[in-house]
C-alpha positions as CSV (number, residue, x, y, z in Angstrom):
1,X,-0.6,6.6,-12.0
2,X,2.2,4.7,-11.9
3,X,2.6,2.3,-8.7
4,X,5.6,0.4,-8.1
5,X,6.3,-1.7,-5.2
6,X,10.5,-1.0,-6.6
7,X,12.7,1.9,-5.3
8,X,12.6,3.4,-8.8
9,X,10.5,3.4,-12.2
10,X,12.3,1.6,-14.9
11,X,13.5,3.7,-17.5
12,X,12.7,6.8,-15.7
13,X,14.5,9.1,-13.0
14,X,13.0,10.6,-10.0
15,X,12.7,14.5,-10.6
16,X,11.3,15.2,-6.7
17,X,10.4,13.0,-4.1
18,X,6.9,14.8,-2.7
19,X,6.8,12.6,0.4
20,X,4.8,9.3,1.6
21,X,1.4,8.9,0.7
22,X,-1.1,5.9,2.3
23,X,-4.3,4.4,2.0
24,X,-6.4,2.2,4.8
25,X,-9.5,0.5,5.0
26,X,-11.0,-1.4,8.1
27,X,-13.0,-4.5,7.5
28,X,-15.1,-6.7,9.8
29,X,-16.0,-10.1,9.3
30,X,-19.5,-11.0,7.8
31,X,-21.5,-13.8,9.5
32,X,-22.3,-15.3,6.3
33,X,-18.8,-15.6,5.5
34,X,-17.6,-16.7,8.8
35,X,-20.4,-19.6,8.9
36,X,-18.9,-20.5,5.4
37,X,-15.4,-20.7,6.9
38,X,-16.3,-22.8,9.7
39,X,-17.6,-25.2,7.6
40,X,-14.7,-25.0,4.9
41,X,-11.9,-25.7,8.1
42,X,-13.7,-29.0,8.5
43,X,-12.4,-29.9,5.2
44,X,-9.9,-27.5,4.4
45,X,-9.1,-25.5,1.2
46,X,-9.6,-21.6,0.4
47,X,-11.5,-19.2,2.5
48,X,-12.7,-17.7,-0.5
49,X,-14.7,-15.4,1.2
50,X,-12.1,-13.9,3.3
51,X,-9.9,-14.2,0.3
52,X,-12.2,-11.9,-1.7
53,X,-12.6,-9.6,1.6
54,X,-9.0,-9.0,1.4
55,X,-8.5,-8.3,-2.0
56,X,-11.5,-6.0,-2.0
57,X,-9.8,-4.3,0.9
58,X,-6.3,-4.1,-0.9
59,X,-8.1,-2.5,-3.6
60,X,-9.9,0.2,-1.7
61,X,-6.4,1.2,0.1
62,X,-4.4,1.5,-3.1
63,X,-7.3,4.0,-4.3
64,X,-6.9,6.0,-1.5
65,X,-2.6,6.3,-1.2
66,X,-3.0,7.2,-5.7
67,X,-5.9,9.7,-4.5
68,X,-3.5,11.2,-2.3
69,X,-0.9,11.1,-4.2
70,X,-3.1,12.9,-6.9
71,X,-3.4,15.6,-4.6
72,X,0.2,16.1,-4.4
73,X,1.0,16.4,-8.4
74,X,2.5,13.1,-8.2
75,X,3.5,11.0,-11.6
76,X,4.1,8.2,-9.5
77,X,4.4,6.0,-6.3
78,X,7.1,4.3,-5.6
79,X,8.6,1.6,-3.0
80,X,5.0,0.6,-2.1
81,X,3.9,-1.4,0.5
82,X,1.2,-3.5,2.6
83,X,0.4,-4.3,6.0
84,X,-2.5,-5.5,7.9
85,X,-2.9,-5.6,11.6
86,X,-6.2,-7.1,13.8
87,X,-7.7,-3.8,15.4
88,X,-10.3,-5.8,17.3
89,X,-12.1,-9.0,17.3
90,X,-13.3,-9.5,13.8
91,X,-11.9,-6.5,12.5
92,X,-8.6,-5.9,10.6
93,X,-7.0,-2.6,8.9
94,X,-5.5,-3.3,5.4
95,X,-2.9,-0.4,5.2
96,X,-0.8,0.7,1.7
97,X,1.8,3.0,2.0
98,X,4.6,4.3,-0.4
99,X,6.6,7.5,-1.9
100,X,5.0,10.1,-4.2
101,X,7.3,11.0,-6.5
102,X,7.3,13.2,-9.9
103,X,9.4,11.5,-12.7
104,X,11.6,13.2,-15.5
105,X,10.6,13.6,-19.2
106,X,14.3,12.1,-20.3
107,X,16.0,8.7,-19.2
108,X,17.8,8.4,-16.3
Protein backbone atom coordinates (compact mmCIF):
# COMPACT_ATOMS: atom_id res chain seq x y z
CA UNK A 1 0.00 0.00 0.00
CA UNK A 2 1.38 3.39 -1.00
CA UNK A 3 0.62 6.08 1.59
CA UNK A 4 1.49 9.69 0.76
CA UNK A 5 0.57 13.13 2.04
CA UNK A 6 0.52 14.55 -1.49
CA UNK A 7 -2.47 14.68 -3.85
CA UNK A 8 -0.82 12.31 -6.34
CA UNK A 9 1.64 9.42 -6.33
CA UNK A 10 4.71 10.59 -8.27
CA UNK A 11 5.02 8.76 -11.58
CA UNK A 12 1.53 7.22 -11.37
CA UNK A 13 -1.92 8.40 -12.32
CA UNK A 14 -5.07 7.87 -10.29
CA UNK A 15 -7.52 5.48 -11.93
CA UNK A 16 -10.42 5.73 -9.50
CA UNK A 17 -11.17 7.53 -6.27
CA UNK A 18 -12.68 5.07 -3.81
CA UNK A 19 -13.40 7.54 -1.02
CA UNK A 20 -12.34 8.68 2.41
CA UNK A 21 -10.57 6.18 4.65
CA UNK A 22 -9.74 6.76 8.26
CA UNK A 23 -8.22 5.23 11.33
CA UNK A 24 -8.16 6.38 14.91
CA UNK A 25 -7.16 5.42 18.40
CA UNK A 26 -7.93 6.95 21.78
CA UNK A 27 -5.19 6.78 24.38
CA UNK A 28 -5.11 7.69 28.05
CA UNK A 29 -2.08 8.99 29.88
CA UNK A 30 -0.22 6.58 32.13
CA UNK A 31 0.42 7.40 35.80
CA UNK A 32 4.10 6.46 35.55
CA UNK A 33 4.52 8.70 32.51
CA UNK A 34 2.75 11.54 34.34
CA UNK A 35 5.16 11.30 37.27
CA UNK A 36 8.20 11.23 34.96
CA UNK A 37 6.77 14.16 32.96
CA UNK A 38 6.30 16.12 36.19
CA UNK A 39 9.98 15.72 37.02
CA UNK A 40 11.00 16.60 33.46
CA UNK A 41 8.93 19.79 33.66
CA UNK A 42 11.18 20.93 36.48
CA UNK A 43 14.40 20.64 34.47
CA UNK A 44 13.14 20.85 30.88
CA UNK A 45 13.65 18.54 27.94
CA UNK A 46 11.72 16.04 25.88
CA UNK A 47 8.87 14.17 27.52
CA UNK A 48 10.03 10.84 26.07
CA UNK A 49 7.12 8.81 27.47
CA UNK A 50 4.59 11.06 25.75
CA UNK A 51 6.61 11.09 22.51
CA UNK A 52 6.57 7.29 22.50
CA UNK A 53 2.83 7.28 23.24
CA UNK A 54 2.12 9.59 20.30
CA UNK A 55 4.35 7.57 17.97
CA UNK A 56 2.51 4.36 18.85
CA UNK A 57 -0.86 6.11 18.49
CA UNK A 58 0.07 7.42 15.03
CA UNK A 59 1.24 3.96 13.95
CA UNK A 60 -1.99 2.30 15.08
CA UNK A 61 -4.20 4.95 13.44
CA UNK A 62 -2.33 4.52 10.13
CA UNK A 63 -2.60 0.72 10.33
CA UNK A 64 -6.37 1.02 10.79
CA UNK A 65 -6.64 3.48 7.89
CA UNK A 66 -4.66 1.11 5.64
CA UNK A 67 -6.88 -1.81 6.65
CA UNK A 68 -9.97 0.16 5.60
CA UNK A 69 -8.33 1.05 2.27
CA UNK A 70 -7.46 -2.61 1.67
CA UNK A 71 -11.11 -3.56 2.21
CA UNK A 72 -12.03 -1.13 -0.60
CA UNK A 73 -9.40 -2.61 -2.94
CA UNK A 74 -7.20 0.49 -2.96
CA UNK A 75 -3.63 0.62 -4.26
CA UNK A 76 -2.78 3.83 -2.44
CA UNK A 77 -3.97 6.45 0.02
CA UNK A 78 -3.29 10.03 -1.02
CA UNK A 79 -3.53 13.35 0.79
CA UNK A 80 -3.01 11.72 4.21
CA UNK A 81 -3.46 13.97 7.23
CA UNK A 82 -3.31 13.58 11.01
CA UNK A 83 -5.41 15.22 13.66
CA UNK A 84 -5.43 15.05 17.44
CA UNK A 85 -8.05 16.09 19.92
CA UNK A 86 -8.45 15.95 23.68
CA UNK A 87 -11.55 13.94 24.53
CA UNK A 88 -11.43 14.14 28.29
CA UNK A 89 -8.95 14.94 31.04
CA UNK A 90 -5.98 12.68 30.35
CA UNK A 91 -7.23 11.08 27.10
CA UNK A 92 -6.66 12.08 23.49
CA UNK A 93 -7.60 10.81 20.05
CA UNK A 94 -5.15 10.37 17.18
CA UNK A 95 -6.97 10.41 13.84
CA UNK A 96 -5.46 9.63 10.43
CA UNK A 97 -7.40 10.12 7.20
CA UNK A 98 -6.89 10.26 3.48
CA UNK A 99 -8.38 9.34 0.10
CA UNK A 100 -8.24 5.72 -1.06
CA UNK A 101 -7.49 5.37 -4.77
CA UNK A 102 -6.61 2.83 -7.41
CA UNK A 103 -3.63 3.57 -9.62
CA UNK A 104 -3.37 3.09 -13.38
CA UNK A 105 -0.59 0.83 -14.59
CA UNK A 106 0.94 3.32 -17.04
CA UNK A 107 2.58 6.67 -16.56
CA UNK A 108 0.45 9.77 -15.80
